[in-house]
C-alpha positions as CSV (number, residue, x, y, z in Angstrom):
1,M,18.3,-7.9,1.7
2,G,15.0,-9.0,0.4
3,G,13.9,-7.2,-2.8
4,A,10.4,-7.7,-3.2
5,R,9.3,-4.4,-1.6
6,S,12.1,-2.2,-0.3
7,R,9.7,0.1,1.6
8,G,7.9,-2.5,3.5
9,V,4.5,-4.2,3.3
10,R,1.2,-2.2,2.6
11,T,-1.7,-2.4,5.2
12,V,-4.6,-4.4,3.7
13,A,-8.1,-5.4,5.1
14,G,-8.2,-9.0,5.5
15,V,-11.6,-9.2,3.8
16,M,-10.0,-8.2,0.4
17,L,-7.3,-11.1,0.8
18,A,-9.8,-13.8,2.1
19,G,-10.1,-17.0,-0.1
20,L,-8.4,-15.3,-3.0
21,L,-6.7,-18.5,-4.1
22,A,-9.2,-21.0,-2.7
23,A,-11.4,-21.1,-5.6
24,A,-8.5,-20.8,-8.2
25,C,-6.7,-23.8,-6.6
26,A,-9.9,-25.9,-7.0
27,D,-9.8,-25.6,-10.9
28,G,-8.3,-29.0,-11.9
29,D,-8.3,-27.9,-15.8
30,V,-5.2,-25.6,-15.4
31,R,-2.8,-27.5,-13.4
32,P,-1.5,-31.1,-13.2
33,Q,-3.2,-33.6,-11.0
34,A,-1.6,-34.6,-7.7
35,A,0.5,-37.8,-8.0
36,A,-0.9,-40.9,-6.6
37,T,-0.4,-42.0,-3.2
38,G,1.7,-44.7,-2.3
39,A,5.8,-45.0,-2.2
40,P,7.7,-41.7,-0.8
41,P,8.8,-39.4,-3.8
42,R,12.1,-40.0,-5.0
43,T,14.8,-37.7,-4.7
44,G,14.5,-34.9,-7.6
45,E,10.9,-35.8,-8.2
46,L,8.6,-32.9,-8.4
47,T,5.0,-33.9,-7.4
48,W,2.1,-31.5,-8.2
49,G,-0.9,-31.1,-6.0
50,T,-3.5,-28.5,-4.8
51,C,-2.3,-24.9,-4.0
52,P,-2.7,-23.9,-0.4
53,E,-4.3,-20.7,0.3
54,P,-2.0,-18.0,0.7
55,S,-1.5,-16.0,4.0
56,E,-2.5,-12.5,4.4
57,A,1.4,-11.6,4.2
58,E,1.8,-13.6,1.0
59,A,-1.1,-12.1,-0.7
60,Q,-0.3,-8.5,0.0
61,V,3.4,-8.7,-0.6
62,W,2.9,-10.4,-3.9
63,G,0.4,-7.9,-5.5
64,A,-3.1,-8.3,-4.1
65,A,-3.2,-4.8,-2.6
66,E,-2.0,-3.1,-5.7
67,H,-3.1,-5.2,-8.5
68,R,-6.1,-7.2,-7.2
69,P,-7.6,-8.1,-10.4
70,A,-4.4,-9.3,-12.1
71,Y,-3.4,-11.2,-8.9
72,A,-6.6,-13.1,-8.8
73,R,-6.3,-13.8,-12.6
74,H,-2.9,-15.0,-12.4
75,A,-3.5,-17.0,-9.0
76,A,-6.2,-18.9,-10.9
77,R,-3.7,-20.4,-13.2
78,L,-1.0,-21.2,-10.7
79,R,0.5,-24.8,-10.4
80,C,1.8,-25.9,-7.2
81,G,3.9,-28.7,-6.0
82,T,6.8,-30.2,-4.1
83,L,10.2,-31.2,-5.1
84,T,12.2,-33.9,-3.0
85,V,15.9,-33.3,-2.6
86,P,18.6,-34.5,-0.4
87,A,19.3,-32.6,2.9
88,D,22.9,-32.8,2.1
89,W,23.8,-32.9,-1.5
90,T,27.2,-34.6,-0.6
91,A,25.1,-37.5,1.0
92,P,22.2,-37.9,-1.5
93,Q,21.0,-41.1,-0.1
94,G,20.5,-39.8,3.3
95,R,17.7,-37.3,4.8
96,R,15.3,-35.7,2.4
97,L,13.5,-32.5,2.3
98,E,10.4,-31.3,0.5
99,L,10.5,-27.8,-1.2
100,A,7.5,-25.8,-2.3
101,V,7.2,-24.8,-5.7
102,A,4.8,-22.8,-7.7
103,L,5.0,-22.4,-11.6
104,L,2.9,-19.7,-13.5
105,P,2.6,-21.1,-17.0
106,S,3.5,-19.0,-19.9
107,T,0.6,-17.2,-21.9
108,G,2.6,-17.2,-25.2
109,D,1.9,-19.5,-28.2
110,G,5.4,-20.9,-28.6
111,P,7.2,-23.5,-26.2
112,A,8.3,-21.8,-23.0
113,E,11.4,-22.2,-20.8
114,P,11.4,-22.0,-17.0
115,L,12.5,-18.6,-15.3
116,A,13.4,-19.2,-11.8
117,L,12.8,-16.4,-9.3
118,N,14.1,-15.5,-6.0
119,P,13.4,-12.3,-3.8
120,G,16.4,-12.5,-1.5
121,G,16.4,-11.9,2.3
122,P,17.9,-14.4,2.7
123,G,14.9,-16.4,3.9
124,V,12.2,-14.5,2.0
125,S,9.5,-16.9,0.7
126,G,9.7,-16.8,-2.9
127,R,7.0,-19.2,-4.0
128,L,4.3,-16.7,-5.1
129,M,7.0,-14.4,-6.6
130,P,5.7,-15.5,-10.1
131,I,2.4,-13.7,-9.4
132,G,4.1,-10.5,-8.1
133,I,6.1,-10.5,-11.2
134,A,3.3,-11.1,-13.7
135,S,1.2,-8.5,-12.0
136,G,3.9,-5.6,-12.4
137,G,5.9,-3.9,-15.0
138,A,7.7,-7.1,-16.2
139,R,4.4,-8.9,-16.8
140,A,5.4,-9.4,-20.5
141,L,7.9,-12.2,-19.3
142,L,4.9,-14.5,-19.4
143,D,5.0,-14.2,-23.2
144,R,7.9,-16.7,-23.6
145,Y,8.6,-18.1,-20.1
146,D,6.9,-20.2,-17.2
147,L,7.6,-18.4,-14.1
148,V,8.7,-20.6,-11.2
149,G,8.8,-19.6,-7.5
150,L,10.5,-21.8,-5.0
151,D,10.5,-21.4,-1.1
152,V,14.2,-22.1,-0.5
153,R,14.9,-24.8,1.9
154,G,14.2,-23.8,5.5
155,T,12.0,-21.0,4.5
156,G,8.1,-20.5,3.8
157,R,6.5,-23.8,2.9
158,S,9.9,-25.8,2.5
159,G,10.2,-27.1,6.1
160,P,10.7,-23.7,7.9
161,A,13.7,-23.8,10.1
162,T,13.4,-21.6,13.4
163,C,15.0,-20.9,16.5
164,P,12.6,-19.3,19.2
165,A,15.1,-18.6,21.6
166,A,17.0,-16.4,19.1
167,E,14.1,-14.8,17.3
168,S,12.4,-13.8,20.5
169,L,15.5,-12.2,21.8
170,D,15.2,-8.6,22.7
171,A,18.0,-6.3,22.4
172,G,16.2,-3.6,24.5
173,P,16.3,0.2,24.1
174,Q,19.6,1.2,22.1
175,P,21.8,3.9,23.3
176,A,23.5,6.3,21.0
177,A,26.3,3.9,20.8
178,P,26.7,0.5,22.6
179,T,29.6,0.0,25.1
180,H,31.8,-3.3,25.2
181,R,29.8,-4.7,28.0
182,T,26.4,-4.3,26.8
183,A,27.6,-5.6,23.3
184,R,29.4,-8.3,24.6
185,A,26.2,-9.3,26.8
186,Y,23.9,-9.3,23.8
187,W,26.6,-11.3,22.0
188,N,26.5,-14.0,24.6
189,R,22.9,-14.4,24.7
190,L,22.5,-14.6,21.1
191,A,25.5,-17.1,20.8
192,R,23.6,-19.3,23.7
193,A,20.3,-19.2,21.8
194,H,22.0,-20.1,18.4
195,A,24.1,-22.9,20.0
196,T,21.0,-24.5,21.6
197,C,19.2,-24.7,18.5
198,A,22.2,-25.8,16.6
199,E,22.6,-29.0,19.2
200,A,19.0,-29.6,18.6
201,D,19.6,-30.7,15.0
202,P,23.0,-30.1,13.9
203,A,22.5,-31.8,10.4
204,R,19.5,-29.8,9.7
205,L,21.6,-26.5,10.3
206,A,24.5,-27.6,8.3
207,S,22.2,-28.2,5.3
208,L,21.0,-24.6,5.2
209,T,23.8,-23.3,2.7
210,T,23.8,-21.3,-0.3
211,T,25.6,-24.4,-2.1
212,N,23.0,-26.6,-1.2
213,A,20.2,-24.3,-2.4
214,A,22.0,-23.9,-5.5
215,H,21.9,-27.7,-6.1
216,D,18.1,-27.5,-5.2
217,L,17.7,-25.3,-8.3
218,D,19.4,-27.8,-10.7
219,A,17.2,-30.4,-9.3
220,L,14.3,-28.2,-10.1
221,R,15.5,-27.9,-13.6
222,R,15.9,-31.6,-14.2
223,A,12.5,-32.1,-12.7
224,L,11.1,-29.6,-15.2
225,R,13.1,-31.3,-17.9
226,A,14.6,-28.3,-19.1
227,P,18.0,-28.0,-20.7
228,R,18.8,-24.8,-18.9
229,L,17.6,-22.6,-16.2
230,H,17.0,-18.9,-16.6
231,Y,17.2,-17.0,-13.6
232,Y,16.1,-13.7,-11.9
233,G,17.3,-13.1,-8.3
234,V,17.3,-10.0,-6.1
235,S,19.7,-9.2,-3.1
236,W,20.7,-12.4,-1.4
237,G,19.4,-14.1,-4.5
238,T,22.2,-12.8,-6.4
239,S,24.3,-14.9,-4.4
240,L,22.3,-17.8,-5.0
241,G,22.4,-17.1,-8.9
242,A,26.0,-16.5,-8.9
243,T,26.8,-19.8,-7.1
244,Y,24.3,-21.6,-9.4
245,R,26.2,-20.3,-12.5
246,T,29.3,-21.4,-11.2
247,L,28.4,-24.8,-10.1
248,F,26.2,-25.4,-13.1
249,P,27.7,-23.2,-16.0
250,T,26.5,-25.3,-18.9
251,H,23.0,-25.3,-17.6
252,S,22.8,-21.8,-16.9
253,G,20.5,-19.6,-19.1
254,R,19.8,-16.0,-19.1
255,T,20.6,-14.6,-15.7
256,L,19.5,-11.2,-14.2
257,L,20.8,-10.3,-10.8
258,E,19.6,-7.2,-9.1
259,S,21.0,-5.3,-6.2
260,V,24.1,-7.6,-6.0
261,V,25.9,-8.7,-3.1
262,S,29.6,-8.6,-3.0
263,P,31.6,-11.6,-4.1
264,D,34.0,-11.1,-1.1
265,P,32.6,-13.3,1.7
266,D,34.6,-11.4,4.4
267,L,31.8,-9.9,6.9
268,R,34.0,-7.3,8.1
269,G,34.5,-5.9,4.5
270,L,30.8,-6.2,3.9
271,L,29.9,-4.2,7.0
272,D,32.6,-1.7,5.9
273,G,31.1,-1.4,2.4
274,V,27.8,-0.7,3.4
275,T,28.8,1.9,6.1
276,R,30.9,3.7,3.4
277,A,28.1,4.0,1.0
278,R,25.6,5.3,3.8
279,E,28.6,7.8,4.7
280,Q,28.4,9.1,1.0
281,R,24.9,9.0,0.9
282,F,24.9,11.7,3.7
283,E,27.5,13.7,1.9
284,H,25.2,13.9,-1.2
285,F,22.4,14.9,1.3
286,T,24.3,17.7,2.6
287,A,24.8,19.0,-0.8
288,W,21.2,18.7,-1.6
289,L,20.3,20.6,1.4
290,A,22.7,23.3,0.7
291,A,21.2,23.7,-3.0
292,R,18.0,24.4,-1.1
293,S,18.9,26.8,1.7
294,D,16.1,29.0,1.2
295,R,13.6,26.2,1.9
296,Y,15.5,24.3,5.0
297,G,17.9,27.1,6.2
298,L,20.5,24.7,7.2
299,G,23.5,26.4,5.3
300,T,24.5,27.5,1.8
301,T,27.3,24.8,1.5
302,A,27.8,21.1,1.8
303,D,30.5,21.9,4.7
304,E,28.0,24.4,6.4
305,V,25.2,22.1,6.6
306,R,27.4,19.0,7.7
307,T,28.7,21.3,10.6
308,R,25.2,22.6,11.6
309,L,23.8,18.8,11.6
310,L,26.6,17.2,13.4
311,A,26.3,20.1,16.1
312,L,22.5,19.5,16.1
313,R,22.9,15.9,16.6
314,E,25.4,16.6,19.6
315,R,22.9,18.9,21.2
316,L,20.1,16.4,21.0
317,T,22.2,13.6,22.3
318,T,22.9,15.5,25.5
319,R,19.5,17.3,25.6
320,P,16.8,15.5,23.8
321,L,13.8,17.4,22.5
322,R,10.9,16.1,24.6
323,T,7.5,17.0,23.2
324,S,4.0,15.8,23.4
325,D,4.6,14.0,19.9
326,G,7.6,12.1,21.5
327,T,11.3,12.6,22.3
328,Y,14.0,13.5,19.7
329,G,17.4,12.5,20.7
330,R,20.4,10.8,18.9
331,V,18.8,7.8,17.6
332,E,15.9,9.9,15.8
333,T,18.5,12.3,14.3
334,D,20.7,9.6,13.1
335,Q,17.5,8.2,11.2
336,Y,17.1,11.4,9.7
337,L,20.6,11.9,8.7
338,D,20.5,8.4,7.0
339,A,17.5,9.4,4.8
340,E,17.0,7.7,1.4
341,P,17.1,10.0,-1.5
342,A,13.2,9.5,-2.1
343,D,13.1,10.7,1.7
344,R,15.2,13.8,1.4
345,A,12.5,16.4,1.4
346,G,10.6,15.1,4.5
347,A,13.9,14.3,6.3
348,G,15.0,18.0,5.5
349,A,12.0,19.4,6.9
350,A,12.4,17.3,10.1
351,L,15.9,18.4,10.7
352,S,15.0,22.1,9.8
353,A,12.3,22.0,12.6
354,L,14.4,20.3,15.1
355,A,17.3,22.9,14.6
356,R,14.6,25.5,15.6
357,G,13.7,23.5,18.8
358,R,10.5,22.2,17.3
359,A,9.1,18.7,16.8
360,P,8.7,17.6,13.0
361,A,5.4,18.1,11.8
362,G,3.0,14.9,10.8
363,D,3.6,11.6,9.3
364,G,5.5,13.1,6.6
365,D,8.5,14.2,8.7
366,G,10.8,12.0,7.0
367,K,11.3,9.5,9.7
368,P,11.6,5.8,8.7
369,R,8.6,3.8,10.0
370,A,9.4,0.4,11.4
371,A,8.1,-2.6,9.3
372,A,8.4,-6.3,10.0
373,P,10.1,-7.9,7.2
374,P,7.6,-9.7,5.0
375,L,7.6,-13.5,4.7
376,V,10.9,-13.9,6.3
377,A,12.1,-17.1,8.0
378,P,14.7,-15.4,10.2
379,F,16.8,-18.2,11.7
380,A,16.9,-20.0,8.2
381,G,18.0,-16.6,6.7
382,T,20.7,-16.2,9.2
383,A,22.0,-19.7,8.5
384,L,22.0,-19.3,4.7
385,L,23.8,-15.7,5.0
386,C,26.4,-17.0,7.7
387,S,27.0,-20.1,5.2
388,Q,28.3,-17.3,2.8
389,V,30.6,-15.0,5.1
390,T,33.9,-15.6,6.9
391,H,35.4,-14.0,10.0
392,A,32.1,-13.9,11.8
393,A,32.5,-15.8,14.8
394,S,34.5,-13.8,17.2
395,F,33.1,-11.1,19.0
396,T,36.5,-9.5,19.7
397,E,37.1,-9.2,16.0
398,Q,33.6,-7.8,15.4
399,W,34.0,-5.3,18.1
400,S,37.3,-4.1,17.0
401,A,36.0,-3.7,13.5
402,Y,33.1,-1.6,14.9
403,G,35.4,0.7,16.7
404,E,37.5,1.3,13.4
405,R,34.2,1.9,11.5
406,R,33.2,4.6,14.2
407,A,36.5,6.4,13.7
408,A,36.5,6.1,9.8
409,Y,33.0,7.1,9.3
410,P,32.1,9.6,12.1
411,V,28.5,10.5,10.8
412,L,27.0,7.1,10.8
413,G,29.7,4.5,11.6
414,A,28.4,4.2,15.1
415,T,24.8,3.1,13.9
416,R,23.9,-0.5,12.9
417,P,25.0,-1.2,9.3
418,M,22.3,-2.2,7.0
419,F,23.1,-5.4,6.1
420,P,21.7,-8.8,7.6
421,G,25.1,-9.9,8.9
422,S,25.0,-7.2,11.6
423,G,23.3,-8.0,14.9
424,E,20.7,-5.8,16.6
425,V,23.3,-4.2,18.7
426,P,26.2,-2.6,16.7
427,G,29.5,-4.4,17.1
428,T,27.9,-7.7,17.1
429,S,26.9,-10.3,14.3
430,T,23.9,-12.5,13.7
431,C,26.4,-15.3,13.3
432,A,27.2,-15.5,16.8
433,G,27.2,-19.0,18.4
434,L,26.7,-20.6,14.8
435,P,29.3,-23.3,14.0
436,A,31.6,-22.4,11.1
437,P,30.5,-23.8,7.6
438,E,31.9,-27.2,6.8
439,R,32.8,-26.1,3.6
440,P,33.8,-22.5,2.2
441,P,31.5,-20.8,0.0
442,V,31.5,-21.1,-3.7
443,E,34.0,-18.7,-5.5
444,P,31.8,-16.9,-8.1
445,G,33.0,-17.7,-11.6
446,R,31.9,-17.5,-15.2
447,A,29.2,-19.5,-17.2
448,D,27.7,-20.0,-20.6
449,G,24.4,-18.0,-20.5
450,P,24.2,-14.2,-20.8
451,L,24.3,-12.1,-17.5
452,L,23.1,-8.8,-16.6
453,L,24.0,-7.4,-13.1
454,V,21.9,-4.6,-12.0
455,A,22.8,-2.0,-9.4
456,H,20.7,1.0,-8.0
457,R,23.2,3.9,-8.0
458,D,22.4,5.6,-4.6
459,E,21.4,2.4,-2.5
460,V,23.4,1.4,0.6
461,I,22.1,-2.4,1.4
462,T,24.1,-3.6,-1.5
463,P,26.2,-0.6,-2.8
464,L,27.1,-0.3,-6.5
465,P,30.8,-1.1,-5.8
466,W,29.5,-4.4,-5.1
467,A,28.0,-5.0,-8.5
468,R,31.4,-3.7,-10.1
469,A,33.3,-6.6,-8.0
470,M,31.0,-9.2,-8.9
471,R,31.2,-8.4,-12.7
472,A,35.0,-8.7,-12.5
473,R,34.6,-12.2,-11.2
474,T,31.6,-13.2,-13.5
475,G,31.6,-11.2,-16.6
476,G,28.6,-10.1,-18.0
477,S,26.9,-6.5,-18.3
478,L,26.2,-3.9,-15.6
479,L,23.1,-1.8,-15.6
480,V,22.8,1.2,-13.2
481,V,19.4,2.2,-12.1
482,G,19.3,6.0,-11.3
483,D,17.8,5.5,-7.8
484,G,18.3,4.6,-4.3
485,E,15.9,1.6,-4.2
486,H,17.2,-1.7,-3.1
487,G,15.6,-4.2,-5.7
488,G,12.2,-3.1,-6.9
489,M,13.3,-3.0,-10.5
490,A,10.4,-4.9,-11.5
491,G,7.9,-2.7,-10.2
492,G,9.5,0.4,-11.3
493,G,10.1,2.7,-14.6
494,C,13.0,0.2,-15.7
495,A,11.0,-2.8,-15.7
496,G,11.1,-2.9,-19.5
497,R,14.8,-3.2,-19.4
498,I,14.1,-6.8,-17.6
499,V,11.6,-7.9,-20.4
500,E,14.2,-6.9,-23.0
501,F,17.1,-8.8,-21.4
502,F,15.2,-12.0,-20.9
503,A,13.7,-11.6,-24.5
504,G,17.3,-11.5,-26.0
505,A,17.0,-8.2,-27.1
506,E,20.1,-6.5,-28.5
507,G,21.5,-3.3,-27.5
508,A,20.9,-1.5,-24.4
509,A,19.3,-4.2,-22.3
510,A,22.2,-6.6,-22.9
511,E,24.9,-4.2,-22.8
512,G,23.9,-2.5,-19.5
513,G,24.3,1.3,-19.2
514,V,22.0,3.4,-17.2
515,C,18.4,3.5,-16.7
516,E,16.6,6.8,-15.3
517,P,13.3,5.3,-13.7
């Protein structure tokens, strides 16, 4: 659910990234001095210091690869610090955490208010997101806002929470569909790993909730001495933003939530919604292929294309095509059938080749390339997500729901839903073995500040109906971007609508509508 780069991390030579912030962070003229040493920071105190040099992944994800001069220019102005907060906001005098904060000051002439940013995940480091935003299409936000990035508790440089036993767990090669036995075995292994990590520090795990993270945001607002906090969140960041607005309605400023997560916390419903969206996207794909029958030769009507593609998948399931370039069976075919709109041409060419008994040609065959999620703290992200969902603890329930999805959605219902609550093996959950949250998630409500919800029309990680459901709870306006991306609006052709909304522009930006990138 991370939204910074929906197509993965670009490969960049390490020499391009080395030392990019080292000289910048030595410039004492552009950032507050570090606080004097002595007594430990008080709860709610924001202590400024020296910016750490970014990792290679941080630099390439947040713009060094694509906008190197802009990245270096903004990095030279960055202010870095730590915010001290309670581990548990219901016991503010207890254990403390230090959260990593970065602020990119406004370049405007007038007074600036803070605009907090979150890239989602959950678990993605957002500390350097201000540089990514300022280097892209929404750079004009700096004219009136200080852009603030925060590594949410348990992520990035904010005391990352890890669970090596779970993070190193290998699900092994996946068959076309798991059996009850294989799914149960994986569930048990993951549950044991999570239970071991939970027992090592149960209070730490219990502190990793979206509600606590929302309280952290308000502590940041107070530390910045701002009467209100403006906010732009993507994917899971929309859950954080909606929770913040609900808990602190009078301190909520202008809020933009992009690729909105459903306000319904039921994990079964979330996985059903994602699978339904993928099935609908496949139906659109068959119509697209039928309209180009002279190019792909897979049928002249959507029904004809569908029948031929499912027959092709059945054939490759029982008799995979083995070539010098690799083996093409059920798993590979499903990847082509699940193509994003931007990848339809490549996937169509690959399916056309397979239908003729040939291997797809070259790297442009439409097959998704695996990429490790950038800057993600997996265990912290799992804990944050699982603090927001219900009905996730029982294998029996998850396996039963999986069986119903396979029957209801015969094309893609057997494959792993594209939602972080789904385990590596379909029919399981990443929440296996984690204790149930002590308190239920916050029900999204209404707040004072203007709200714009953004959905991408054809995306399947956070489908469009989820944004409509959130709007029914929170109010605000809905903007539909006419593509299939997950997040990414700030780097695309609709970035100007972000600037318009935060500038307080009347009309289309505030009213929502449609934007074709």
